[in-house]
Structures are given as structure tokens and as C-alpha cells.
N, C-alpha and C positions, 0 to 999 in steps of 0.2 A: 560361791559354792566351790568347795575343794574337790578336785578331780579324784576319782578312785584310782587305786593302784592299777586296775585293769585298763583304765583309760590312759594312764601315763605310759604303761608298758605295751605300747602298740606293736603289733607284729610287723615283720618286714614287708608284708603285703599291703599294709594300710597306708603307707606314706606315699609321697608323690612318685610318679612313674620314673624309675631310674633309667639310665642308659644301659645297653646290654653289658658294657664293661663293668659298670657299677653293680649290676645284678650278679654277674659272674664272680666278682670279688667278694660280694656279700655272702654268697653261698660257701666260699672257702672250700672248694672241692678238694684241693690238696695244696701244699706249700708251693707258692710261685705260680699258681694258676690264676688267670691265664697268662701265658708268656709266648714269646716268639710269634709265629704266624697266627696263633689263636687271637691275639690282640687285634690285628688287622681284620681278621675274619669277623669278629664280634662287632667291630666298629662299622663295617660295611653296610651301606643302605641300598646297594645295587639289587635290582629285582631278579637278576639271573647271575649266579655265582658258580665258579668252578674251583674246587680245591684239589690240587694234585699233590698228594701227601705220601711221605714215607710210611712204611709199616710202623705201628706204634707211635704215630705222629699226633695223636690226640683228636682224631676225627670224630670218634663217637662222643667224646666229652663235649665238643663244640656243638654237635648235632643235638644232644640232650639239652644243653643250655638254650639253644635257639628255639627248640620245640616248647620248652617250659615257659620261656619268656613270652612267646607268642600266645600261649594258652592263658597266661595270667593277665597280660596287659592288653590283649585284644579280646575282650569278652565275647563269648559266643562264637569264637573262631574254631576252625578245624586245622589240625596239623597232621600230616601223613608222612611217616618215615618208612621208606622201602629199603630193606637191607638185602644182602646177598642170599641169606638163608634164614630158616626159622630160628635157629639158635641165636644168630646175630640180632634179629629183630627183637627177640625176647630180652636179650641182655641190654639192649639200648633202652627199652621201656623200663627195665629194672633200674637203670641209672637215673632215668627221669623221676621215678618214684622216690629214690633216695634223695635226690636234690629237693624235691617238693617236701619231703619229710624234714630235711634240714632247715627249711624255711618256716616250719611249723604253720603250714597253711590251712590246717584243719582237715577233717575227714574228706576223702574223695566221695563224689556222688555215686560213681560206679567204677569198678575195675575188673579186668580179666587178664588173661595172659597176653592179649594183644591190644588192649584198649584201656584208657582211663578217661573219666570225665570229671572236671573240676567244678568247684562251686561257682566259678566265673561263667559257667555255661559252655566252656570250651572243651574240646576233646582232642586227645592225641592217640593215634593209632599207629602201630608198628607192624608191618607185614613183610613176609619174605618176597623177594623179587622173582617169584615163579607164578605162572598161571595168570589169571585175571582177577585176583582177589580185590584189587583196588577199585574195580569197576562199580562197586556198590556205594562208593563214597562221592560226595559232591560238595561244592563250595569250600574247597580246601585252600586256605590262604597261605599256608606254608607247606611246601612239598620238599622233603629231603630225600635224596637218593644216595644211599651209602654204599661204598664199593661198587660204583656204577660200572666200572670196566668189566665186572663179572656178572652183570645182570643183562638179560637178553633185551634186545630192542623191543620185542613184543611186550615184555613186562613194563618197560618204561613208557611205551606208547599207550598202554592201558592206564597208567597212573597220571600222566600229564593232563588229560581232559578233565580231571577232577577239579582243576583250577579255573575252568572256563568262565564261571560265574562269580568267582571270589573277588572282593575288592582288594586292591593293592597286593595282589598275589606275589609270592616270592618262590623261586625255584633254586634250591641249593644242592649242588651235585659234588659229592666227595668220592675220591678213590685213590688207590695206588694203581699205576699203569699195569696193563695186562696185554702187552703186544699192540701192534698197530692195527687195531680193529675195533669195531663197536662204536656206539654212540658217544661214549666218553672221549675216545680218541678223536672222533670226527668233530665234536664240539670244541675240544681243546685246540686242535690244529686248524680247523676251518670254520669255526663258529662265528668269527668276526667280532665286531665291537659290541654286539648285544650281550656278551659275557664279560664279567670281571673275573680275572684269573689270579689265583694265588698258588705259589709253589712252596712246599715245606720239605726240604731234604733233611736227612738225619741230623746233620751238624747244625741245623737251624732249630732243633728241638732239644733244649738243655737237659731234659730228663733222660735222653738216650745216652748210655754210657759208651764212650769211645773204645774202651777195651773190649766191650761186647761186639762192636762193629768190626774191630780188627779181627776177631775170631770168625765172624760171619764172612768177611771178605776173603779170608784164607780158605774157607771150606766151600764157598759157592762159586758157580761159574761167573765169569765177568758179566755176561748178559743178565743173569738173574740178580746179581748184586746191584747193577745199575738200575734195574727196574724196581726192585724192592726198596732200596734205600736212597737212590739218587733221582728217583722220579722220572726216569727216561723211558720213552716209548721205544722198545727194542723188538725186533722180530722174535717171535716165540721159537724155541729151539726145535719144536716138532714140525714147523712149517716147511712144506716142500717148496713153496714159492714165496718170495718176499712180497710185502704189501705193494711196493712200487711196481713189481712185475705184474701183479694182478690188476692194479689200477691201469697200467698201460694197455693191458689186453682189452679194456673196455673203452678206450679212447675213441671218439667219433671220427677223428681224422683218418683218411684213407691214403695209403702210400701208392703213388703211381709207379708202375713198373715200366722200365724202358726195354723194348724188344729189339 
């Protein structure tokens, strides 16, 4: 019996499960995507990952790919994306919708400004990193914290317990540095071997134009440029005390005075 045209023209979602790299290349988000640090990020299987990225380093694109891949190929799974603010969270979910549309995956079961549910039974929710909005979610197999350096520890603490019952849970944390403070800095500097770390400076991102960077370097302070484009943790300019001074003030050792 001859197969129908519909059977022959199977969609991208019907074939064997691809790798994340194959999946990203199939979507064809833009020419050359993925490239640079994004390739290593998508290939990683580590359960806890830190991405220290330059501005415009492609963090949101990688986040969207990871969330959509998890939703499609881990049926019934939950993905939660926590971004710095409401605008960022909505923009990221918009990117996920565009990627899904490019795959011609069929109509969504449900969608709102902050959530989509796919025919696979999976959901993706994007929330701002303020308050305790994430507390109402559970069994989240993929938690992505975007611009983590600018999200409060309280908001992150509210989000991570959503993974406590999920099988093979992954925590992916992305940010550009924002001073020597906060959980992102602590995890990057003192988190130990439980984290896999990736750095993406501006010159490691082929889509960032060198002439633009030259202009930025000329107009910005040295500290701001090193932070925004070279991924360095520098003291914020408004800090009255350095991080090392504050840390030393809370050391447990006691100096003995000689009289």
C-alpha cells in the first residue's frame, strides 16, 4: 500500500529524538546559530550549569531552545524560566512560541502571556524574578534563571524548591555579572565542582560587531565595560566598601591584642 503524502511529509517533531544541537540547527533561528559558546551550552548534560555571558551574548536564545527541547522530548515535563523582570520573561516566552511555530508543531493546548502548554503534555512558564510567583509550581524538570545576578536571593530561593520532586532535574543559570554580590557571584566563585561553568566574552560571540565594542569601550567606564562585555565581577561604582572588606568584617577569627 502506497503511503500518503501526509505520511511521507512527516514533521520535525515526528522523527527520532535529536540531540539539542541537531534540534537547534533544525530550527534555523538565524544564520550561524548556534555558534561559539552556545554549541558547548547545548551539548552539556550537566545537571547544574552556570553561563557567565556578555551582553547580547545569546543567552535568551539558548534558554528558549533548552525550554522548548525539554517540553517536546520529555513529555509531561515542566520548564520554568525566571527572568529579571516582566518584560524579559514575556519576551523569552515569545521566542519560544516563534521557535515552536517554526517547527510546525501544531496548535498549542493553552497559552497566555506567561505560560504555554504543548500537545506533549508539557508546560513552559516564564515569570519575573520578583516576589514568590514560582511557589505555585511543582515537579519542574528544567529551571532556567536568566540574568541571575539581578534577581534577588529570595526569588531564587522560592524557585529552586519547585524541582524537589522532578526526575533528572536540571538547573541552568545565566547572567552578565553585576558586582561581587548575590547568588550568581557566590555560585560562580564558591560553588565548587557541582557546577559546570561557561564564559562567553564579547569576542567569543561572532555576531557582536567589533566596531560597536570599540565605541562602547570609549564611552563607558573601565569597570562597566569589563563587567558588561568581558564578564568580570567588579566592584559596583556606588559601593562604599569593597566585597573583600565586607567579607573580612564577618570572619570568625579574633585578633589577640598585646598590651
